[in-house]
N, C-alpha and C positions, 0 to 999 in steps of 0.2 A: 610530490605525492606524500601523503601521510605515512606514518609508520605502519608497515604491514600491507600497504596498498600495492596492487600490481596492475599493470596496464592490460587492458582487454580490448579486443576488437569492437568496433562500433556495431550496434544492433541494427539490422536492416529494417525491421518492423517493430517499433517499440511497443505498440499496442498488443501485438501477438506475443512478444516477450513477457509482458506483464500478465496476460492471460495464462500463458504457460507456467509462469512462476506461481501464480495463485492456484492453478489446478494441479500442479506437480511440485510441491515444495520439497526441499531437501531435508530429510530427517524429521518430518512432521506430517501428520495427516492433512489431507486437502481441506480447503475451506468448507466445502460441502459436507465432508465427514464431521468436521468440528461443529457445524451448525446442527447436524442431525444428532450428534452426541450430547451437546451441551446446551441446547436451547436456541431460542430465536433472538435474544437480545445481544446486541453488538455495540462495542465502543470502538470508534475509529479515531486515532490520534494522527495528526499530520504535523509536519514541520512548518515553520513560519516562512514568510516571504524572503528571508535572507538566504534561503537555500534555492538552488536551481532545479529542484525537483519538479517534474511535470505533473503537478497535483491534479489538475483538471482531468487529464487523461487517466491517471491512475485511479482517482476516485470514481470516475464514471464507470470504468471497468469493474472495480471492486464492488460498487453498489449493484451493478448488473449481476455479478457472480453471487452476491449475497441474496439477491432477490430470487435468482434461479435455484439457490439452495434452500429456499423456504424462509429466509429471514424477513423478507418483505421490506417495503419502504414506508412503513407507517410513521415513524418519528425520526426526524433528523434535527439535530441541534448544532448550532455553531457557537462554541463557547469562548472564542477569542483566545488570546495567549495567556498561558498560566505563568510563564517566566520569560526571561530574556536569554537568548543565545547569541553570542557575537557572530558576525558574519564569518562564513566558512572561508578559510584561506587555502588556496590550492598551490601546489608547488612544493 
């Protein structure tokens, strides 16, 4: 594990864990509060395919939450990679 990393138990329902984290962030207003406060334009950055992040699941939930908060799904752009990140090394 990397510096500062700690082992945690597996999540039983990843989708519900993502929803809960978006709706109840630690030390920050919820996504819906941020949309209400700061407007309806949103930029979403994701990691590239060298990471094992379940992007499809997370993005589907995130877009649903943004839509429910009033951001809407009017414009979505895929901008490709801006830079290169070496593959993540575990261990």
